[in-house]
C-alpha positions as CSV (number, residue, x, y, z in Angstrom):
1,M,-49.2,7.4,32.5
2,A,-51.3,9.6,34.4
3,G,-50.8,9.9,38.1
4,S,-48.5,11.0,40.4
5,A,-45.2,8.9,38.6
6,P,-43.1,11.5,36.7
7,P,-43.3,10.5,33.1
8,I,-40.8,8.5,31.2
9,R,-38.2,10.1,29.3
10,S,-37.1,9.4,26.0
11,E,-33.1,9.2,25.6
12,G,-31.1,10.7,22.6
13,D,-32.2,11.7,18.9
14,K,-30.1,9.7,16.7
15,E,-31.4,6.9,14.5
16,D,-31.1,3.2,15.3
17,E,-29.6,1.3,12.3
18,W,-29.4,-2.0,13.7
19,L,-32.5,-3.2,12.0
20,V,-31.1,-2.7,8.7
21,T,-27.5,-4.3,9.2
22,Y,-29.0,-7.1,10.6
23,A,-31.5,-7.5,7.8
24,D,-28.6,-7.3,5.2
25,A,-26.1,-9.3,7.4
26,I,-28.9,-12.4,7.1
27,T,-29.6,-12.2,3.4
28,L,-25.8,-12.1,2.8
29,L,-25.1,-15.0,4.6
30,M,-28.3,-16.6,3.0
31,A,-26.9,-15.6,-0.5
32,F,-23.2,-17.1,1.1
33,F,-24.6,-20.6,1.6
34,V,-26.6,-20.6,-1.9
35,I,-23.6,-20.0,-3.5
36,M,-21.6,-22.6,-1.3
37,F,-23.9,-24.9,-2.0
38,S,-23.7,-24.3,-5.8
39,I,-19.9,-25.0,-5.9
40,T,-19.8,-28.1,-3.6
41,E,-22.7,-29.8,-5.6
42,P,-23.2,-28.1,-9.4
43,N,-26.7,-29.3,-9.8
44,T,-29.1,-27.2,-11.8
45,E,-32.4,-28.0,-10.4
46,K,-31.3,-29.0,-6.8
47,F,-29.5,-24.5,-6.9
48,E,-33.1,-24.0,-8.4
49,Q,-34.8,-25.4,-5.7
50,V,-32.8,-24.0,-3.2
51,T,-32.6,-20.8,-4.4
52,K,-36.5,-20.9,-4.6
53,G,-36.8,-22.1,-1.3
54,M,-34.5,-19.1,0.3
55,V,-36.3,-16.2,-1.2
56,E,-39.9,-17.7,-0.3
57,T,-38.0,-17.6,3.5
58,L,-37.0,-14.1,3.0
59,S,-40.6,-13.3,1.8
60,R,-42.6,-15.2,4.6
61,Q,-40.0,-13.4,7.7
62,E,-40.8,-10.3,9.3
63,V,-38.2,-8.9,10.9
64,Q,-39.3,-7.6,14.4
65,S,-38.8,-4.3,14.8
66,P,-39.3,-1.7,17.8
67,F,-42.0,-0.4,14.7
68,A,-43.5,-3.6,14.5
69,D,-44.1,-3.8,17.9
70,L,-45.9,-0.5,18.1
71,R,-48.1,-1.3,15.2
72,K,-49.6,-4.2,16.9
73,D,-50.0,-1.9,20.2
74,L,-51.6,1.2,18.3
75,N,-54.3,-1.5,17.1
76,S,-55.4,-2.4,20.6
77,V,-55.3,1.6,21.3
78,S,-57.4,2.5,18.7
79,A,-59.9,-0.9,19.1
80,E,-60.2,-0.1,22.5
81,S,-60.9,3.6,21.0
82,G,-63.6,2.2,18.9
83,E,-61.4,3.4,15.8
84,Q,-58.8,1.8,13.4
85,A,-55.5,2.0,12.6
86,Q,-54.0,2.7,9.3
87,V,-50.7,1.3,8.5
88,D,-48.6,2.1,5.2
89,T,-45.9,-0.3,5.2
90,V,-44.5,1.2,2.0
91,K,-43.9,4.6,3.5
92,Q,-43.4,3.3,7.1
93,E,-46.1,5.5,8.4
94,R,-49.0,4.6,11.1
95,V,-51.8,6.9,11.6
96,T,-54.0,6.1,14.6
97,R,-58.1,7.8,14.3
98,F,-59.3,9.2,17.5
99,A,-63.0,11.1,17.2
100,S,-62.9,14.7,18.3
101,D,-66.3,14.3,20.4
102,D,-65.0,11.9,22.5
103,M,-62.1,14.2,23.4
104,F,-63.4,17.3,22.8
105,A,-66.5,19.8,24.0
106,P,-67.6,21.1,20.7
107,G,-66.4,24.1,19.7
108,S,-63.2,24.1,22.2
109,A,-59.7,22.7,22.5
110,D,-59.6,21.6,25.3
111,I,-58.7,18.0,26.0
112,L,-61.7,16.4,27.9
113,P,-60.9,13.8,31.0
114,S,-62.1,11.3,28.7
115,G,-59.7,12.1,26.1
116,R,-56.6,11.9,28.4
117,A,-56.2,7.8,28.7
118,P,-55.7,7.0,25.1
119,L,-53.6,9.8,24.6
120,D,-51.8,8.7,27.7
121,R,-51.4,4.9,25.8
122,V,-50.1,6.7,22.4
123,A,-47.3,8.7,24.2
124,E,-46.7,5.7,26.4
125,L,-45.9,3.4,23.3
126,L,-44.0,6.5,21.5
127,V,-41.3,6.5,24.7
128,L,-41.1,2.6,25.5
129,R,-41.4,1.1,22.3
130,L,-39.0,3.7,19.9
131,G,-37.2,5.0,22.6
132,R,-34.1,6.3,20.8
133,V,-35.2,5.0,17.3
134,N,-35.5,8.1,14.7
135,Y,-39.4,9.1,14.2
136,K,-41.5,11.8,13.8
137,V,-45.4,12.3,15.6
138,E,-48.2,14.2,12.8
139,V,-51.0,14.9,15.1
140,R,-53.5,16.7,12.3
141,G,-56.6,18.2,13.3
142,H,-60.0,17.9,11.4
143,T,-63.7,19.2,11.3
144,D,-66.7,18.5,9.6
145,S,-67.8,21.1,7.0
146,D,-69.8,23.3,9.2
147,P,-68.0,27.1,9.3
148,I,-67.3,28.2,12.8
149,S,-66.8,31.4,14.1
150,T,-66.7,32.7,17.6
151,P,-64.4,35.1,19.6
152,R,-62.1,32.5,20.2
153,Y,-61.7,30.4,17.2
154,A,-62.2,32.8,13.5
155,S,-62.4,29.6,11.6
156,N,-62.5,25.7,11.1
157,W,-58.6,26.5,10.1
158,E,-58.0,27.7,13.8
159,L,-60.0,25.4,15.4
160,S,-58.5,22.1,13.9
161,A,-55.0,24.0,14.6
162,A,-55.6,24.4,18.1
163,R,-56.8,20.8,18.9
164,A,-53.5,19.4,17.1
165,A,-51.5,21.7,19.2
166,A,-53.6,20.5,22.5
167,V,-52.7,17.1,21.7
168,V,-48.9,17.9,20.8
169,R,-48.6,19.7,24.2
170,Y,-50.1,16.6,25.7
171,L,-48.0,14.3,24.5
172,E,-45.0,16.2,25.5
173,A,-45.9,16.5,28.7
174,Q,-46.4,12.8,28.8
175,G,-42.5,12.5,27.8
176,V,-42.8,12.4,24.0
177,D,-39.5,14.4,23.0
178,K,-41.0,17.8,21.9
179,S,-38.4,17.8,18.5
180,R,-39.6,14.8,17.0
181,L,-43.7,16.7,17.5
182,R,-45.6,18.5,15.0
183,A,-49.0,20.0,14.7
184,V,-51.3,20.8,11.5
185,G,-54.6,22.0,11.3
186,M,-56.5,20.5,8.2
187,A,-59.8,22.2,8.5
188,D,-62.2,20.3,6.5
189,T,-59.8,19.9,3.3
190,D,-59.2,16.3,4.0
191,P,-62.3,14.6,4.7
192,V,-63.1,10.4,5.4
193,L,-63.9,9.0,2.3
194,G,-66.5,6.2,2.3
195,P,-66.9,3.1,-0.7
196,D,-67.5,5.4,-3.5
197,G,-64.8,7.8,-2.7
198,Q,-67.1,10.6,-1.7
199,P,-66.9,12.0,1.9
200,V,-68.4,10.4,4.7
201,A,-72.1,11.9,5.3
202,D,-71.6,11.4,9.4
203,K,-70.2,15.0,10.3
204,A,-68.7,13.0,13.6
205,T,-67.0,11.1,11.8
206,Q,-65.2,13.7,10.1
207,R,-64.6,15.6,13.0
208,R,-61.2,13.6,14.1
209,V,-57.7,14.0,15.7
210,E,-55.2,11.8,14.0
211,V,-51.7,10.5,15.2
212,K,-49.4,9.7,12.4
213,I,-46.1,8.4,13.4
214,E,-43.3,8.0,10.9
215,R,-39.7,7.0,10.1
């Protein structure tokens, strides 16, 4: 998305409800055939077999949606940046983590040239994959526990918030609708936890920017 080409803009803010309607129609259609089968041939054993088959088919079926495609692409972006995307299918959230050391100089909230490529890709996916689908993007800045006090940033609160805001401004400049964006400074209040449930000791791991996409 970097270069002379103008950024691609999203159109409209209304929810795209076609997926829910489609899924409901498929479910009702299969239920209709089960009922018709039971009426035309009242055999309990066959009815149970058909019902079981319908349940198994529905449980295996993954209705393709812009969010399903986005999840796959975000996994690719995370792999390229050496990180791993986290997906909460219950809350329909996608969280992609980027190391702050790859995106910002120490004590700075200015995005480095090396940090622009993955953000370009995220912006492109948001605009092209989701389009008019209703979604929100929360950018969260995180720091390690080392205190900071500079003329520009009085504490880690200001630094983390400034980094989140810088990413939000960058995504907006690449065509993401600003009404969908918000920036949150977390400082060191939400550390990455290890298998033992304790904060990971590696401070570079704690210094990160997370892009959470949710419906």
